[in-house]
C-alpha positions as CSV (number, residue, x, y, z in Angstrom):
1,M,62.8,65.1,-39.1
2,L,59.5,63.5,-38.9
3,D,58.7,62.5,-35.8
4,F,57.9,58.8,-36.4
5,H,56.4,57.7,-32.7
6,Q,55.3,54.7,-31.5
7,S,52.1,53.7,-32.6
8,E,49.1,51.4,-30.9
9,L,49.5,49.7,-34.4
10,D,52.9,49.1,-33.9
11,S,51.8,46.1,-31.5
12,E,50.3,44.5,-34.1
13,T,51.5,41.5,-35.2
14,Q,52.9,41.7,-38.9
15,S,50.8,39.6,-40.9
16,R,49.3,41.1,-43.7
17,T,51.0,42.3,-46.9
18,T,50.3,45.4,-49.2
19,Q,52.2,45.0,-52.3
20,I,53.0,48.3,-54.7
21,R,54.6,48.7,-58.0
22,H,56.9,51.6,-58.1
23,G,59.7,52.4,-59.9
24,D,63.8,52.9,-59.4
25,A,63.0,56.4,-58.4
26,L,60.8,55.9,-55.9
27,G,62.3,52.6,-54.9
28,D,65.7,55.0,-54.3
29,L,63.5,58.0,-52.6
30,I,62.2,55.5,-50.0
31,A,65.5,53.6,-49.5
32,R,67.1,56.8,-48.7
33,A,65.0,58.7,-46.7
34,A,64.7,55.3,-44.5
35,A,68.5,55.4,-44.2
36,S,68.5,58.9,-43.2
37,L,66.3,58.4,-39.9
38,G,68.0,54.8,-39.7
39,L,65.1,52.7,-40.2
40,D,64.2,50.0,-41.9
41,K,62.2,50.4,-45.1
42,S,59.2,48.5,-43.9
43,V,59.3,50.5,-40.2
44,F,59.4,53.9,-42.2
45,L,56.8,52.7,-45.2
46,R,54.9,51.6,-41.9
47,A,54.7,55.1,-40.4
48,A,54.9,56.8,-43.7
49,I,51.4,55.4,-44.6
50,E,49.9,55.3,-40.9
51,R,50.3,59.0,-40.8
52,E,49.0,59.9,-44.5
53,A,46.0,57.4,-43.7
54,S,45.1,59.3,-40.9
55,R,45.7,62.8,-42.5
56,V,43.3,61.5,-45.3
57,L,41.0,60.6,-43.0
58,E,41.4,63.7,-40.7
59,A,41.1,66.1,-43.6
60,A,38.0,64.2,-44.5
61,S,35.8,64.5,-41.9
62,R,35.5,68.0,-41.8
63,H,33.4,70.3,-43.9
64,V,35.3,73.7,-44.8
65,L,32.2,76.6,-45.8
66,T,33.1,80.0,-47.4
67,K,31.4,82.8,-45.7
68,D,28.8,82.9,-47.9
69,D,28.1,79.1,-47.3
70,A,28.5,78.9,-44.1
71,A,25.9,82.7,-43.9
72,R,23.4,80.2,-45.8
73,F,24.1,76.9,-43.3
74,A,23.2,79.3,-40.2
75,S,20.0,81.1,-41.6
76,A,18.8,77.6,-42.6
77,L,19.0,76.0,-39.5
78,D,17.6,79.6,-37.6
79,A,14.4,79.5,-40.1
80,A,13.2,75.9,-40.2
81,P,10.8,74.9,-42.8
82,A,6.9,74.8,-42.5
83,P,6.1,71.1,-41.7
84,T,4.5,69.3,-44.4
85,P,0.9,68.0,-44.1
86,R,3.1,64.1,-44.0
87,A,4.9,65.3,-40.6
88,R,2.0,66.8,-39.1
89,A,-0.1,63.6,-39.8
90,A,3.4,61.8,-38.2
91,A,3.1,63.7,-35.3
92,K,-0.2,63.0,-34.7
93,A,0.0,59.4,-35.2
94,Y,3.2,60.0,-32.6
95,R,1.3,61.3,-30.1
96,A,-2.1,58.5,-30.2
97,R,0.8,55.8,-29.6
98,V,2.9,57.3,-27.2
99,V,2.2,58.6,-23.2
100,R,2.7,62.0,-22.4
101,A,4.2,62.8,-26.3
102,D,2.9,66.3,-25.7
């Protein structure tokens, strides 16, 4: 069974609407699922949407690397590229402007 826990979003005033178009099959599925949990369709849909939106954002915030990619990334971090002439000039200008920049 799904865990429809209380959310901090439940305390918000329900003042906005989002409309979606769907067919009879999805409408029946939503109605049956909500009824099986003893929930109003609006409560069911808000909880399902919140759960899925959180899952999508969590998944999008992570980078999954293969072993080869992870090894390349680690070696790139360990072997910093040599500073370019422009970077050297910027560091020199910084040291000239900032006291105790060494």
